[in-house]
Every structure is written in structure tokens, then in C-alpha cells.
C-alpha positions as CSV (number, residue, x, y, z in Angstrom):
1,X,-19.1,-1.3,20.8
2,X,-19.2,2.3,19.5
3,X,-18.4,2.6,15.8
4,X,-16.0,5.5,15.6
5,X,-16.3,5.6,11.8
6,X,-20.1,6.1,11.5
7,X,-20.7,9.3,9.4
8,X,-17.1,10.4,9.8
9,X,-15.9,12.3,6.8
10,X,-12.8,10.6,5.5
11,X,-10.6,11.6,2.5
12,X,-8.7,8.8,0.9
13,X,-6.0,10.1,-1.5
14,X,-5.2,7.5,-4.2
15,X,-8.5,5.9,-3.2
16,X,-9.1,4.5,-6.7
17,X,-5.9,2.6,-6.6
18,X,-5.4,-1.0,-5.4
19,X,-4.8,-0.4,-1.7
20,X,-7.0,2.7,-1.6
21,X,-10.0,0.8,-2.9
22,X,-9.8,-1.8,-0.3
23,X,-9.6,0.9,2.4
24,X,-12.6,2.6,0.9
25,X,-14.5,-0.7,1.0
26,X,-13.8,-1.2,4.7
27,X,-14.6,2.5,5.6
28,X,-17.9,2.3,3.7
29,X,-18.8,-1.0,5.5
30,X,-18.2,0.9,8.8
31,X,-20.6,3.7,7.8
32,X,-18.0,6.4,7.0
33,X,-18.6,9.2,4.5
34,X,-15.8,8.6,2.0
35,X,-14.3,11.1,-0.3
36,X,-11.7,10.0,-2.9
37,X,-9.1,12.2,-4.4
38,X,-7.3,10.6,-7.4
39,X,-5.9,11.6,-10.8
40,X,-8.0,9.0,-12.6
41,X,-10.0,5.9,-12.2
42,X,-8.9,2.9,-14.3
43,X,-11.8,1.2,-16.1
44,X,-10.7,-2.2,-14.8
45,X,-9.6,-1.2,-11.3
46,X,-11.0,-2.9,-8.2
47,X,-12.5,0.4,-7.3
48,X,-14.6,0.5,-10.4
49,X,-15.3,-3.2,-10.9
50,X,-16.6,-3.4,-7.3
51,X,-18.9,-0.4,-7.9
52,X,-17.4,1.9,-5.2
53,X,-17.9,5.0,-7.3
54,X,-21.6,4.9,-6.5
55,X,-21.0,5.2,-2.8
56,X,-18.2,7.7,-2.5
57,X,-17.7,11.4,-3.4
58,X,-15.2,11.1,-6.3
59,X,-12.8,14.1,-6.8
60,X,-10.4,14.2,-9.7
61,X,-7.4,16.3,-9.0
62,X,-3.7,16.5,-8.1
63,X,-2.4,16.2,-4.5
64,X,0.5,18.6,-5.3
65,X,-2.0,21.5,-6.1
66,X,-1.9,23.2,-2.7
67,X,-4.7,25.7,-3.3
68,X,-7.0,22.9,-4.6
69,X,-6.2,20.6,-1.6
70,X,-6.9,23.3,1.0
71,X,-10.2,24.2,-0.7
72,X,-11.2,20.5,-0.8
73,X,-10.5,19.9,2.9
74,X,-12.6,23.0,3.9
75,X,-15.4,22.5,1.3
76,X,-16.1,19.0,2.5
77,X,-15.2,19.5,6.2
78,X,-12.8,16.5,6.1
79,X,-12.1,15.0,9.5
80,X,-9.6,12.2,8.7
81,X,-7.1,11.9,5.9
82,X,-5.7,8.6,4.6
83,X,-2.9,9.5,2.3
84,X,-2.2,6.7,-0.1
85,X,-1.7,8.6,-3.4
86,X,1.8,8.0,-4.9
87,X,3.8,7.0,-7.9
88,X,4.3,3.4,-6.7
89,X,6.1,1.7,-9.6
90,X,9.8,1.2,-8.8
91,X,11.1,1.0,-12.5
92,X,9.2,4.1,-13.4
93,X,10.7,6.0,-10.4
94,X,14.2,5.6,-11.9
95,X,12.9,6.7,-15.4
96,X,11.0,9.7,-14.0
97,X,12.7,10.7,-10.8
98,X,11.5,14.3,-10.6
99,X,7.9,13.3,-11.2
100,X,8.2,10.5,-8.5
101,X,9.7,12.8,-5.9
102,X,7.2,15.6,-6.7
103,X,4.2,13.3,-6.3
104,X,5.4,11.2,-3.3
105,X,7.4,13.8,-1.3
106,X,5.9,17.1,-2.3
107,X,2.4,15.7,-2.4
108,X,2.8,14.6,1.2
109,X,4.1,18.0,2.2
110,X,1.2,19.7,0.5
111,X,-1.3,17.6,2.5
112,X,0.5,18.2,5.8
113,X,0.5,22.0,5.2
114,X,-3.2,21.9,4.3
115,X,-4.0,19.9,7.4
116,X,-2.0,22.4,9.6
117,X,-4.1,25.2,8.2
118,X,-7.5,23.3,8.3
119,X,-10.3,24.1,10.6
120,X,-11.7,20.5,10.4
121,X,-9.0,17.9,9.9
122,X,-8.1,16.1,13.1
123,X,-5.8,13.3,12.0
124,X,-3.9,11.9,9.0
125,X,-2.4,8.5,8.3
126,X,0.3,8.4,5.7
127,X,1.3,5.4,3.6
128,X,5.0,4.7,3.8
129,X,6.7,1.5,2.7
130,X,9.2,-1.2,3.6
131,X,11.3,0.5,0.9
132,X,12.1,3.0,3.6
133,X,14.6,0.5,5.0
134,X,16.5,0.2,1.6
135,X,18.1,-3.1,0.5
136,X,18.7,-5.7,3.2
137,X,20.3,-9.1,3.2
138,X,20.3,-9.9,6.9
139,X,17.9,-12.5,8.3
140,X,16.5,-10.2,11.0
141,X,13.1,-8.5,11.2
142,X,13.3,-4.8,10.7
143,X,12.3,-2.5,13.5
144,X,10.7,1.0,13.3
145,X,13.9,2.4,14.8
146,X,16.1,1.0,12.1
147,X,17.6,3.7,9.9
148,X,17.0,4.1,6.2
149,X,19.6,2.3,4.1
150,X,20.9,3.1,0.6
151,X,18.5,2.0,-2.1
152,X,18.9,1.5,-5.8
153,X,15.7,3.3,-6.8
154,X,14.2,6.7,-6.4
155,X,10.9,5.3,-5.1
156,X,12.6,4.4,-1.9
157,X,14.1,7.8,-1.5
158,X,10.8,9.5,-2.1
159,X,9.2,7.3,0.6
160,X,11.9,8.2,3.1
161,X,11.3,11.9,2.5
162,X,7.5,11.5,2.9
163,X,7.9,9.4,6.0
164,X,10.4,11.8,7.6
165,X,8.4,15.0,6.9
166,X,5.2,13.4,8.3
167,X,6.8,12.5,11.6
168,X,8.5,16.0,11.8
169,X,5.1,17.7,11.4
170,X,3.8,15.6,14.3
171,X,6.6,16.8,16.5
172,X,7.0,20.4,15.3
173,X,3.3,21.3,15.1
174,X,1.6,18.8,17.3
175,X,-0.4,17.3,14.5
176,X,-2.1,14.0,14.9
177,X,-0.2,12.3,12.0
178,X,1.4,8.8,11.8
179,X,3.2,6.7,9.3
180,X,2.4,3.1,8.1
181,X,5.2,1.0,6.6
182,X,4.0,-1.9,4.5
183,X,5.6,-4.8,2.7
184,X,4.5,-6.4,-0.6
185,X,0.8,-6.1,-0.2
186,X,-1.2,-8.5,-2.4
187,X,-4.8,-9.4,-2.9
188,X,-7.8,-9.0,-5.2
189,X,-7.7,-6.2,-7.7
190,X,-4.0,-5.5,-8.2
191,X,-3.7,-4.7,-11.9
192,X,0.1,-4.0,-11.8
193,X,1.1,-7.2,-13.5
194,X,4.8,-6.6,-12.9
195,X,4.3,-7.6,-9.3
196,X,4.9,-11.2,-8.3
197,X,1.3,-12.4,-7.3
198,X,-0.6,-10.8,-10.2
199,X,2.1,-11.8,-12.7
200,X,1.9,-15.4,-11.6
201,X,-1.8,-15.5,-11.9
202,X,-1.7,-13.8,-15.3
203,X,0.8,-16.4,-16.6
204,X,-1.4,-19.2,-15.3
205,X,-4.7,-17.8,-16.7
206,X,-3.1,-17.0,-20.1
207,X,-1.4,-20.5,-20.2
208,X,1.9,-18.8,-20.6
209,X,5.4,-19.8,-19.5
210,X,5.8,-19.5,-15.7
211,X,8.4,-16.7,-16.2
212,X,9.0,-13.7,-13.9
213,X,11.5,-11.7,-15.8
214,X,15.0,-10.5,-14.9
215,X,14.3,-8.4,-11.8
216,X,15.1,-11.2,-9.4
217,X,17.1,-14.5,-9.4
218,X,14.4,-16.2,-7.3
219,X,16.4,-16.2,-4.1
220,X,14.7,-13.2,-2.4
221,X,12.8,-13.8,0.8
222,X,10.2,-11.1,1.5
223,X,7.3,-10.2,3.7
224,X,3.8,-10.6,2.1
225,X,0.7,-8.9,3.6
226,X,-2.9,-9.4,2.5
227,X,-4.6,-6.2,1.4
228,X,-7.5,-6.6,3.8
229,X,-5.1,-6.6,6.7
230,X,-3.5,-3.5,5.3
231,X,-6.8,-1.7,5.3
232,X,-7.4,-2.7,8.9
233,X,-3.9,-1.3,9.8
234,X,-4.7,2.1,8.4
235,X,-7.9,2.3,10.4
236,X,-6.4,1.0,13.6
237,X,-3.6,3.7,13.3
238,X,-6.2,6.5,12.8
239,X,-8.2,5.2,15.8
240,X,-5.2,5.5,18.0
241,X,-4.8,9.2,17.4
242,X,-3.6,11.4,19.1
243,X,-1.8,8.9,21.2
244,X,0.5,7.8,18.4
245,X,1.2,11.3,17.0
246,X,4.4,11.4,15.0
247,X,4.9,7.6,15.2
248,X,5.8,5.1,12.6
249,X,4.4,1.5,12.5
250,X,5.5,-1.6,10.6
251,X,2.8,-3.8,9.1
252,X,3.6,-7.2,7.6
253,X,3.4,-10.9,8.2
254,X,6.4,-10.8,10.5
255,X,8.1,-13.5,8.4
256,X,10.3,-13.8,5.3
257,X,8.9,-16.0,2.6
258,X,10.8,-17.2,-0.5
259,X,9.3,-15.6,-3.7
260,X,10.0,-18.9,-5.4
261,X,7.9,-20.7,-2.8
262,X,5.1,-18.1,-3.2
263,X,5.0,-18.7,-6.9
264,X,4.8,-22.4,-6.4
265,X,2.0,-22.0,-3.9
266,X,0.0,-20.0,-6.4
267,X,0.6,-22.7,-9.1
268,X,-0.6,-25.4,-6.8
269,X,-3.7,-23.5,-5.8
270,X,-4.5,-22.8,-9.4
271,X,-4.8,-26.4,-10.6
272,X,-2.9,-28.7,-8.3
273,X,0.4,-28.6,-10.3
274,X,3.6,-27.3,-8.8
275,X,5.3,-25.4,-11.7
276,X,8.9,-24.3,-11.4
277,X,9.0,-20.5,-11.7
278,X,11.6,-19.0,-13.9
279,X,13.5,-16.0,-12.6
280,X,16.1,-14.7,-15.1
281,X,17.8,-12.1,-12.9
282,X,21.6,-12.2,-12.4
283,X,22.5,-14.6,-9.6
284,X,23.1,-12.8,-6.3
285,X,26.0,-13.7,-4.0
286,X,23.6,-12.9,-1.0
287,X,19.9,-13.2,-1.4
288,X,17.7,-10.2,-0.6
289,X,15.9,-10.7,2.7
290,X,13.4,-8.2,4.1
291,X,10.6,-8.6,6.6
292,X,9.2,-6.4,9.3
293,X,8.9,-6.7,13.1
294,X,5.2,-5.9,13.9
295,X,5.4,-6.1,17.7
296,X,4.9,-2.3,18.0
297,X,1.6,-2.4,16.0
298,X,0.5,-5.5,17.9
299,X,1.1,-3.9,21.3
300,X,0.1,-0.2,20.6
301,X,-2.7,-0.7,18.1
302,X,-4.0,-4.2,18.8
303,X,-3.3,-5.0,15.2
304,X,-2.0,-8.3,13.8
305,X,-2.1,-10.0,10.4
306,X,-5.2,-12.2,10.3
307,X,-5.0,-13.7,6.8
308,X,-2.6,-16.6,6.3
309,X,-0.7,-16.6,3.0
310,X,-2.5,-19.6,1.7
311,X,-5.9,-18.2,2.4
312,X,-5.0,-14.8,0.9
313,X,-3.7,-16.5,-2.2
314,X,-7.0,-18.5,-2.6
315,X,-9.1,-15.3,-2.3
316,X,-6.9,-13.5,-4.7
317,X,-7.0,-16.3,-7.3
318,X,-10.8,-16.6,-7.0
319,X,-11.2,-12.9,-7.8
320,X,-9.0,-12.9,-10.8
321,X,-10.7,-16.0,-12.2
322,X,-14.1,-14.3,-11.8
323,X,-12.9,-11.1,-13.6
324,X,-10.4,-12.4,-16.1
325,X,-12.5,-12.0,-19.2
326,X,-12.3,-8.3,-18.7
327,X,-8.8,-8.1,-17.1
328,X,-7.1,-10.0,-19.9
329,X,-7.4,-6.9,-22.0
330,X,-4.7,-5.2,-20.0
331,X,-2.7,-8.2,-18.7
């Protein structure tokens, strides 16, 4: 089968981050020429620990700098853009709303405009989020046609804006752009220890109390997607261009899993003991439930989640064990 990625010039914004690094890994394995645009590279990131800097063209810069972005696309004759750069931390978004909106919404607009004016860029895939759908409590898988709902954080609003403007550029200008909406991606290399999976592993490896703070009461049921399946989703979406121009796609497991159960699974896989996770959030009258219907991606892109939760957690635990001597400095 023909490898569509061999020698293709791909720009990954936010490529030094958690999801971006896994996408770079997959693109490199397929023979692509990978260019990474990011503000910085963390010393203990998956990107650096796995040695990807030696195999990509690293560019330090800001996606909201329109002149810089336009020059970059033309200078390197970029063919495909994967736009993952964002301010992704929900609590920070409420503390720094303007900065979050500027990066997540305006940064996306800058890239779309640069693409529109480019002589070389043929397609762009934009990372959206399940946050697009806001807060939900109904036990029903969300469809791409479901509207945005009111959210309690600025991060969700910034993703709605980026999502909407991307799809509008597809319709208004005929650009080959599409949006990927993901839920709770986990896997090796996530160094945001406020998230459920890395926090659980940190607590275990540091022999600390199995405590998850006050952001949840433990009743939430959410969609969890392994990061390798996420990387595959980005590439499948790009490969479907221009046939899916202006479209949005959900990517997830297609099922809602209790966060309490996930924490227990991690504990069992760590040493065989089922610890009771402590969630100190105020008790909810109705639990949060959010998971995505992935039928559209399955039918249109031939994508489906390949990694079972148990297998993904095993791989994730193995990576943190191997690298914990270094990671514990920041955990």
C-alpha cells in the first residue's frame, strides 16, 4: 500500500507537548519530514525523553505571530498542518482567560489565514475537544451535530471558538480543514499531574495517599482514549482530505467509564492491590457523564479505538516506572 506520508512536509504546532509528541512519533515512523512549532520544550517531556528533537526540525515561536507563521509555512514549503498548540489546563484558563482565548482561538485564526494565503499548504487538521460540548449529565453518546453547551471554564469557550472558525474557513474559502474532538487522552509521557491517570500513578510511585483533590466527587463517568489512537485519528483525518473539508469528528472509546473505576484499575495494575481513591469534591446531585459517539469517524475515516483501557493503562504504567527517577523531580 502506498505510504502517503513518505517525505511529506508536516508542521505539528504544539508538537513538543504530550499529544503532539506522540503524533510526531507516528509521522516519523511513516517517513514524513516533521517540523515542530512550539514555545518551549520541557526537559522531561515525552518529546525530549524519547529523543525526537534529533529527528525533527524544531522551531521555537508563537502561533499568534501572524508574520512569523506565514514566513514559516513558505520557508519550509509545508504541505500539511496538524494544529495542536493550545493552553490546555482548565484551571489556568479561568485564571488567565485572555491569554487562553488569545492562544487557543486567535492562534487558530492566525494559522487558518496563513494557510489561506500559502502557496504550499494543502490541508490542516485542528485539535478540538470534548469540552466543545460543555457540561453533560445525560447517559447518551454525544454526536458531532450536538450543539455547544454552557461550560464553567474559559478553556471550553476557547475550543468552541477555534472549532467554529475552522469549519467556517472550510465552507467560506474551500480550504481542506477539519476538526478532531477528543476526550480525556491518556498514555505515556503526560506530565500534567493534575490529570487523573498521571496523578494516580504519581501517588502510587511516591507511596502517597490515593487522593485526587477536590475537583470531583468521584461520580463522574467519562470517555478515555489512548494517546496512540489519538495520533492515528489525526492522520486518518488528514488522509481523508479534501473529502471531509469543513467537517468535525469525534474520537473516543465510545463508552463512559467511572473515574473511580479507572483509579482502581490503575492501582490493581500497579501492585495487585485495589485502593479506594479519595475524591474530595462537593457531592453532586447528578454525576457528570460525557462520552462521544464515534460512528462518523468509523464510517468516514475507517478509524476506531484499538487500545483497550486495561492495555493502555499497562503501557502507561510501564513508561512511568521506567522514567520515574527523572520525573519525580516535577511530580
